N, C-alpha and C positions, 0 to 999 in steps of 0.2 A: 788438361790444365795447360794454359798458355802462360809462358813467362817471357816478358819483354824486357830486354836488358840494354841499358844505355852503357856502352863500353867505357865511357870516360866519366862515369857517375861519381861525383864527389860527395853525394849525400848518402847513397846506399851502395855499399861495395859490390861491384859487378861479379867478383869472384864468388861471393857468398850466394848470390842469386843463381849463378851458373851451377854451383855445387848442389843447391837445393833442387833446381830443375832437373839435374841429372838423376838424383835420388828418386824424384817423383816421376821420372820418365815423361816429363812434360815436353810439349812442343816449345821450342825456343826461337825467339827472334832477337837478333842483335842489331843495335843501331849505333853508328859511330858518332855519339853525341854525349852531352852531359844530362843529368837528371831532369832539369826543367826544359830542355830543348824539345821534349815531346809534348809540351803544353800548347794549347791553342794559340795560333799566331806565330809559332816557330816552325822552322823548316821540317822537323821530323814529326809534326803532329799528324799530317795526312797519312804518311806511310804507316805510322803506328796504329792509328784508328782503323785504317784499311785492313791491316793484318788481324786486328781484334774482331772486326766485323766478319771477315772471312772465316776465322776460327769459330766464332759463335754460330754462324750460318751452317757450317759443316756439322757442328755437334748438337745444335738445338733445332735444326730444321725439322718440320713435321715428317716423321718416318713411319707414319701409320700404314700398316699393311692390312688389306682387306681380309676379313675372316672367311670369305667364300672360297 
């Protein structure tokens, strides 16, 4: 599980997200921004998407092992 937290989020409390992430043993990424600053066209969009793609690649990449 990846939890991406906007540290200055006024829409979704970052403390609640951090607490949930800790309980779930999730990978956590913090961004020094507000909730909507990670939307396309804003400064934190690229880093946020990059971290999500990296996470998904690591966890969903084809890990098929030959049966031979």
